[in-house]
N, C-alpha and C positions, 0 to 999 in steps of 0.2 A: 504494500500500500504506500503510495507516494503522499507525503505530508508537507504542507506549507504553513508557515506562520506569517500572517499579514499583520503588521504592527501599525495601528493608528497611534496618534500621539496623546490620547487621553491619559489622565493621571492614574488610571487603574492599572496600567502596565508598569508603573514606576519600579516596583520591587521584583520584577521578573528578570531573571538572569538570562539574557538573550544568547550568551555564549554557550550555555548548556542546551538551549533549544536548537542551536545550529548543528549540534551533533545528531539531531533527530529529524531534521527536515530543512527545507529552504526557507529563508527569511526574506520577506518583502517589507520595505520600510518607506516612509514618507518624509519629504522635506528635510528638516533639520536633524533627523536621526543620524545622518552621516557625521555630524559633529562628534558623536560619542561612540558610534558603533557602525561597522561596515556590513550592511545586509547583502544578501546575494543579489538583490535587485532593489534599486532606489527609484522613487517616482516623485516628481515635483511638477505641479501644473501652474503654480503662480510664477509669473515672469521673473520677478526680482530674485527670489531664492533660487529659481532654476538657473538663472544666469550666474549667480554667485557660485553655485555648485560646479557649473561647467568651467568657469574662469579659474576655479581653485585647482583644476587639473583632475579632480575626482572622476569625471566622466571619461577620461582617457584610459583609466586603469580599472574601472568598475562598470557594471551594467547599470545604466541610468537612462530613464525615459522621461520625456517632457513633450509639451505641445509643439514648440518651435525650437529645435536644436540649433545652437550656434555652429557655424561652419568650422569643420576640422577640430572639434573639441571632443568627439567621441560619443556624444549623446545620441540616443535613439528616439525616433518619433513614436508617439503613442498610437496604438491601433485605431484606425479610422472610426470604428463603431463606438469606441469609448472616449474619443478625443475630447468631447465636451464635459466629461465627468471630472470630478474633483480627484485629488491625489489618492486618497484612501480607496474609493471605489475602483480607480484605475489599477491600484496595486492588487486588489482582489481579482479583477478581470485578468490581469497578467498571470497571476498564480493559476487561475483556471485554464487559461490558454496554454500555459506551460504543461498542462496535463496532470496536475495534482488532483488526487481523488478526495482528499480530506483537507479542508482549509480552515484553520483556526483564526479567528479575528480577535486580536488583542488590542486593548486601548481604543476600541470603537465605542466610547462612552455615550456620546450623543446626548449628553445632559450636563447640567452645571456641576461645579465642584460642590462639596458639602456646604460651602459658604455662598452658594448660588452665584458663582463667578465663572469666568472663562475657563473652560476645562481643557488645558493643554500643558504638557510637560515643559514646553518651551515658552510659555507665557512670560512676557517681559523682556524677551531677547529680540535680537534683530529680526525683522519681518513678521513679528507676532504682536498681538494685542497685549496691553498691560495686564498684569496679574489680576487687578481689580476690575477689569472690563466685564461687561455683560456677556452671558453665554452666546455662542454662535448659533444661528438658525441652522437646523440639521435636516429640514424637510427634503432638500435636494439629495443629500447623502442617502437618506432612507430610500427614496424612490430609485436612485441609481443602484444601490446594493440589492434591492428586491428584484430589479430588472436583470442584474447579473445572475442572481440565483435562478431566475426563470430561464436564462440563456443556457445554463449548465445544470440540467435536472439530474444528471448522474453524479454530480459532485456533492459531497456533504460539507456544508458550511456550519461551523460551530463558533458561536460568539461567546467569548469568555467574559463573565459578569463580575465586576468589582463593586465596591460600595458607591461609586459615582456613576455607574452604568445605568442609563435610563431604560425603562421597559418600553419596547417598541412593538405595538400591537401588529403592525404590518408584517413583521418578521415571524410572528406566531402563525400566520396564515400560509407560510411557505413550507412545502412538504420536505424539502431537503435542507432545512435550516433548524439547528438545534442550539441549545444554550447549556453552559456549564459554569458553575461558580469558579472563581479564581482559585479558591482553596482546593477544589477537586482537580482542577487543571494542574496545579503545581504538584499535587500528590501523584498524579498519573504521569506527568511529563518530566519532572525534575527530581 
């Protein structure tokens, strides 16, 4: 069974040791993750951070996807079908397109922090909203992820739930979508 771990940047994945997961499957990450960890595949759709990643030289030596790759810097263009999707949903789509049969979604919190603020590990850093900013609207991400699950009915998608992970009713309707608590995930995988 081919396993992938797709990492969103919600705070629920803060204490997960990604180096241990790398031994069990491929890791797909988004945006600023490259600052602290080198996933097997990195995705950034926002222009500013995408350009920073490419100009840093990262995309010459790592698998990196974006909407508009800069010339001769090694970045790959996102698949046409998912071109308009955000970074996290594109990471999920790429994991499915790469043939992984089970895809775990980590840090896809889609809700506010316990203080009702912006839920992102990189809050307050370059290209991100301040720590005390209001939560991001997640409706587009929900629709995009549900559409990807529909596109890949033979893939099992498992969303890992932490204390800041919002319940999403749309995901409960998907036949190939499951949920697991972060505690059970860590016991099983680490």
